[in-house]
N, C-alpha and C positions, 0 to 999 in steps of 0.2 A: 313767977310761975313759968315753968318750962313749957314751950309750945311743942307738945309731942306730935301734934298733927302735922306741923311743918316738917319736923324731923322725919316722920314716917314717909311723907311724900318725897322728900329728898333722897331717902334711902331707896325708895322704889325706883325712882328714875336712875339712880346710880347703878342699880342691878340691871335695869333694862339696857343702859348704855354699855355695861360690861358684856352682856350677852351679845349685843350687836357687834361689838368689837371682836369678840371671840369668833363669831360666825364669819366676819370679814377676814380675819387672819387665817381661819381654816380654809376658806375659799381660795385665798391667794396661794398659800403653800401647797394645798391639796391639788389645785389645778396645775401648778408648776410641776409637782411630782408626777401627775398623770401624764402631762405633756412630755416630760423627760422619759417616762417609761415607754411612751409611744414612739418617740424619736430614736430610742436606743434600738439598734438592729441586733436581734438575738437569733443566732443560728444554732439549733440543737445539734449535738453530736449524734449522728444517726448511723446505724448499720443496717444490714439486710433484715435483721429481726425487728428494727424500729421503723417499719414502714418506709423503706427506701422508695424513691420515686418509681412510679409505674412506667414512665417514659423519660428519656434522657436527652438533654442538650449536650452537644459535644464538649462545650466548655466546662460543664459540671461533672463530666464522667471522671471517676476517681482513678488514681494512679496505683497500680498493684505493687510498685516498689517504694511507695511512700505511705507510711502509717503514722504520721506525726499527730500530735494533739490538735493541731490547727486544721487538720484535714476533716472535711465535713462528712463525707460518705466513705464507707468501707467497701472493699472489693469482695467482702464476704469470705467464707471458708476459713474460719478461725483467725482471720486477720493476719495470716502469714505473709511475709514478703514473697512475692510470686511473680511469674510471667503471665498469670491468668487473672483477669478481672471479670468477676461475675457477681455484681452487687445484688442481683435479685435471686441468686442461688438457683439458677436453672439446672446446674449440675450438682451432683453430690460432692461432699468434701473429698471423697476418695477419687472421684473422676477428675476433679480440678487438680488434685495433687499429681495424678498420673500425667495429665497434659503438661503440667509444669515441669515434671521430670523429663519429658520428651523434649520440651523447648530448651531446657538447660543442657541436655546431652548434645543437642544440635550446636549450641554455642561452644561447647567444649570440644566437639569432634571436628568442627570445620576450621580451616586455617584462617589466620588473620589476613584480611584483605586491605587493611588500611595502610597508608603510606608509612605511618609510624605506629608500631605496636607498643603498648605499654609494658614496662619492665617492672617486676615486683622486687621485693627485698632480696630474693634469692637469685637475682639476675637471670631469671628465666621468663619466657613470655607468658603473660597471663592468658586465661581463656577468653579470647577476644575475637571469636569467629563471627558467624552470622547470628544476629539476635532476633529471635521470634517471640512475639507476645500476642496473646489472644484476648480480645474484648468481646464479651457476650452481653448484648443489649436486649432488654425486654421489648423496648419500642423506642424509635427515634422521634425527637421533636424536630419537625421540619415544615417548611412552607411549600405547598404544592399548588399547582394550577387548579386542580380540583381537590380540595383539602380532604374530603371524605372518600375520594376514589382516585388516588394517584396511580399513574401508569407504572408498569414494571421498570421502564427506563428511568423514570423520576426516582423511584426507590433506590435503584442501583447508583444513580448519581449522588443522592444524598448520603448513602452508605459510604461511597468513596470519599466524599468530603469529610465525613465523620472519621474514617480510618486515617486519612491523610493528616487531619488535624492532630490526632493522637500521635502519629509517627513524627511529625515535624515540630509540634508545639508543646502539647501538654505532657507527653511522655518522652519523646526524643531520646530513645535508648541507644541509637546508633552513633558511632564516632565518625564515620565517613560514608554514610549511606549504606551501611551493612545491616540495616534493620528491616524487619518484615512485620507488619501488623495484619493479623487475621481478625476480621470483625464479622460477627453474625448477629443479626437482629431477628429475634424469634417471631414476633407477631407479623412482621413483614415477610419473614422467611427469605431473607436476603443475605448472601454470603459474598464478601469482597476481600481482596488482599491488596494492601498498599506496600510497595517495595521501594527501598532507597535505590540510589543510582548504582551502587556496587551489587546489591542483591538482584536487581533487575537484569543484570548481565547473565545471571544464571537462571533465575526464576523468570523466564520470559512469558509474556502475556499469552501466547498461544498454548504453552504448556500448562499454565495455570487454568486456562479455560477448559482444557481437556480434562483436568483432574476434577473440576467442579461437577462434571456430569455424573460421576460415580458418587461423589460426596453428597450431591443434592438428593440422591435416592435415600440416603440415610436421614437427611434433614426432613424430607417430605414425610417420612415415617415417624417423625419426632424422636429419632435416635440421635440426639445431638452429640452426645459423647462419642459414639461410634463414628459419626461423620467427621468430627473435628480430629479425632485420633487418626483416622484414615488419611486425612489431608496432611497432617503434620508428618506422618510416616513417609508419605510421598515427597514432601518438601525436604525431609531429612535426607532421603536417598539422592535427591537431585543436588542438594547443596554439598553433600559429602563426595559423591561419585561423579556428578555431572550427568547422570542418567536422565534421559528425557529432554535434554537440551536440544532445541531445534535450530540448527544452523544450516539454512538452505544453501545448496551448492550453486544455485543459479538464481538470478534475479527474475522477476516476472517477464521482463522483456526478452531476456536470454531464453527463458523457457518457451516463449512464444515462437521464437525462431527455430528452436530445436523441434518443436511439434510440427512446424511448417516444413522443415527439411525432412522429417521422418514420415510425413503423411502425403503432403502435396507433391513433392518432387518425384517419389516413386510412381504416383498416379500419372504425372505428366509423361514420364518415361514409358509407362505401359501404353498410354494413348498413342504416343509417337510410334512405338513398335507395332501396335495394332493397325494403325493407318497404313503403314508402309509394307507390312508383311501379310496382312490378311486380305484375301480376294474373295468376294462373294461368289456363289455358285453361278449366278447369271453372268457375271463378268467372265468367269472361267469358260463358260459355254460359248460366249461370243468370241472369246479369244481363240478357243480351239477351232470354232467354225471358220473364222477368218483365216487362220493358219492353214486349214484344210483346203479352202478355196484357192488360196495362193499357190499351194502345191499342185493342184489340178491344172490351173492355168499355166503354170511353169511346165508341167508335163506335156500339155497340149502344144505349147510353143516350141517344143523340142523338134528338130528335124527328123523326118522318117529315115529309117535305115534302108539302104539299098538291098 
């Protein structure tokens, strides 16, 4: 007689063991898969339309001349290769393209200033003049002494660091310091220009600061395109014609001596003449009275005529 009870009990425990083994296997492989998924760093391909960052670190700011598949963020505006990077699309497509055209014309119109200019297939010089690129940032990521209330000086310092990083490291468009980076941060309302060694010989700091005054009027009125267009136009005129270059004829020390000679020396001469030539009325009266008495005494001392 077959022991069906024993067979049933064995089958039951076999099923239980099988279920436990299945749960164990699922936990092992499922957990590994979950950990692998967490360990894998996945960076989505983002554009301005895919929630680009509201604020930017200088190391993550995109390159307008590089739109490779590995590039995380786009500079916006139809993803065209450009001299303008505006990932948050603060400007319209048409405005960005116009600024790009101005920057490209500057590169073509200005002479090559590098020791060796590149020669293309037709043995003619390539367009390798001054290179200007524009970075428009919605907001900068930076560490300030008072994080929620940075001073104007701190904002300008961070903007200069940002622009210099683009010019020297992440963009590096110049061949011999012939590059210029114009950076504007909208929320901080800060405008800076970073110039290479060759470009700074023409675009001098005093001239740039003078141009900021008019440009800032546009930026304060939220006319970002008009302000940047005005600035590029002035930079173009300066780089092409040299207009606005400030080359002082005299050093501050020389100017001091010139002012001294022009003001102090004539005053000293005037005082000298005044002292030696001007006689007060009282002095004149005493002098005349003395001379009169002397003439009288002389007259009295004369011998009488016979």
